[in-house]
C-alpha positions in Angstrom: -0.1 0.0 0.0 1.5 3.3 -1.0 0.6 7.0 -0.2 1.9 10.5 -1.4 2.4 13.0 1.2 4.5 16.1 1.9 7.6 16.3 4.0 5.9 18.6 6.5 3.2 15.9 7.0 5.7 13.1 7.4 7.3 15.3 10.2 4.2 15.9 11.9 2.9 12.4 11.8 5.8 9.7 11.7 3.4 6.8 12.4 2.5 6.8 8.6 5.9 5.0 8.2 4.6 2.0 10.1 1.2 2.0 8.2 2.3 2.0 4.6 4.8 -0.1 2.6 5.7 2.8 0.3 5.5 6.5 0.8 6.2 9.0 -2.1 7.4 12.5 -0.9 6.5 15.5 -3.0 6.7 19.2 -2.5 3.1 20.5 -2.0 3.8 23.8 -3.4 5.6 22.8 -6.7 4.3 19.2 -6.9 7.9 18.3 -7.5 8.9 14.6 -6.6 11.3 14.5 -3.8 11.8 10.9 -3.1 10.4 7.7 -1.6 10.4 6.0 1.8 10.3 2.3 2.1 9.0 0.2 4.9 11.5 -1.8 7.0 9.9 -4.9 5.6 11.1 -4.1 2.1 14.2 -2.2 2.7 16.8 -4.7 2.4 15.3 -5.9 -1.0 15.2 -2.2 -2.3 18.7 -1.6 -1.0 20.0 -4.9 -2.7 18.4 -3.9 -6.0 19.9 -0.4 -5.9 23.3 -1.8 -5.1 23.0 -4.2 -8.3 21.8 -1.4 -10.4 24.9 0.9 -9.5 27.3 -2.0 -9.8 25.8 -2.8 -13.3 26.1 0.9 -14.3 29.8 1.1 -13.1 30.6 -2.2 -15.0 29.0 -0.9 -18.2 31.2 2.4 -18.0 34.2 0.2 -17.4 33.5 -2.1 -20.3 33.1 1.1 -22.7 36.5 2.3 -21.3 38.2 -1.1 -21.8 36.9 -1.4 -25.2 38.5 1.8 -26.2 41.7 1.0 -24.4 42.2 -2.3 -26.3 41.7 -0.8 -29.8 45.6 0.1 -30.2 47.5 -2.9 -30.9 51.4 -3.5 -31.8 52.4 -5.7 -34.6 53.7 -8.9 -33.4 57.2 -8.3 -34.7 57.5 -5.2 -32.2 56.2 -6.9 -29.1 59.6 -7.6 -27.2 61.5 -4.6 -28.6 62.7 -1.8 -26.1 61.9 1.9 -26.9 65.4 2.5 -28.5 65.1 -0.5 -30.8 61.6 0.7 -32.0 62.9 4.3 -32.7 65.7 2.7 -34.7 63.3 0.3 -36.6 61.1 3.2 -37.2 64.0 5.4 -38.5 65.1 2.5 -40.8 61.7 2.2 -42.3 60.9 5.8 -43.2 64.4 6.6 -44.5 64.1 4.4 -47.3 
């Protein structure tokens, strides 16, 4: 069971928290949605869901970064060369 109330109403009557499963908070003047309170019965489920959602978003951002990070590859013949040898090989290639 859910209800929509203002923050002032919640402060005046906190027993509403024990009577409802979900309480939507809105600003009574602007009718702007401010947030939600969840009863203690469902709090752990909501917390787990939010944590999973945040973790999935972080993983998605990391996957996007890693997909770009691996786009530059070195030709296998240059894998074990030092920077000095790489500069010499480049100089030889472009001098000809």
